[in-house]
C-alpha positions as CSV (number, residue, x, y, z in Angstrom):
1,X,-76.7,-31.5,-11.4
2,X,-80.4,-30.7,-11.0
3,X,-82.9,-31.3,-13.8
4,X,-84.4,-28.4,-15.8
5,X,-87.5,-28.4,-17.9
6,X,-87.5,-27.0,-21.4
7,X,-90.1,-24.2,-21.8
8,X,-90.7,-25.2,-25.4
9,X,-91.3,-29.0,-25.3
10,X,-91.3,-29.6,-21.4
11,X,-88.6,-32.3,-21.7
12,X,-86.5,-32.7,-18.5
13,X,-82.7,-32.6,-19.0
14,X,-79.5,-31.8,-17.0
15,X,-77.7,-29.8,-19.7
16,X,-77.9,-26.1,-20.6
17,X,-79.7,-26.8,-23.9
18,X,-82.6,-29.1,-24.6
19,X,-81.5,-32.2,-26.4
20,X,-84.8,-32.6,-28.2
21,X,-85.7,-29.1,-29.6
22,X,-82.3,-27.4,-29.1
23,X,-83.9,-24.6,-27.1
24,X,-81.7,-22.8,-24.5
25,X,-84.9,-21.6,-22.6
26,X,-84.7,-24.0,-19.7
27,X,-86.3,-23.5,-16.2
28,X,-85.7,-25.1,-12.9
29,X,-89.1,-23.9,-11.8
30,X,-91.4,-26.8,-12.9
31,X,-94.0,-29.0,-11.2
32,X,-95.1,-32.5,-11.9
33,X,-93.3,-35.3,-13.7
34,X,-94.6,-37.8,-16.2
35,X,-92.6,-40.5,-17.9
36,X,-93.8,-41.5,-21.3
37,X,-92.8,-45.0,-22.4
38,X,-95.1,-45.5,-25.4
39,X,-96.4,-42.2,-26.8
40,X,-98.4,-43.8,-29.6
41,X,-100.8,-45.5,-27.1
42,X,-100.6,-43.1,-24.1
43,X,-103.6,-40.9,-23.5
44,X,-101.4,-38.5,-21.5
45,X,-98.9,-38.2,-24.4
46,X,-101.7,-37.4,-26.7
47,X,-103.1,-34.7,-24.4
48,X,-99.6,-33.2,-24.0
49,X,-98.9,-33.6,-27.7
50,X,-95.8,-35.6,-27.0
51,X,-94.5,-37.8,-29.9
52,X,-91.3,-39.2,-28.3
53,X,-90.7,-41.1,-25.1
54,X,-88.9,-39.4,-22.2
55,X,-89.3,-37.6,-18.9
56,X,-91.6,-34.5,-19.1
57,X,-92.7,-31.7,-16.7
58,X,-96.4,-31.2,-16.4
59,X,-96.0,-27.5,-15.8
60,X,-93.1,-25.1,-16.5
61,X,-92.9,-21.6,-15.2
């Protein structure tokens, strides 16, 4: 099953509902991938306003 990106929080998942924010607004049209391991010290996580580790899309359409 292909991954989809949540339009609200940009988390990548394979389900039909985002496991983090519970949004059903998912898109298979996304670009870029960033994996956040330690959001407290990551400059990218701070720029993306991510507070939990996971796989995120950089851009969701």
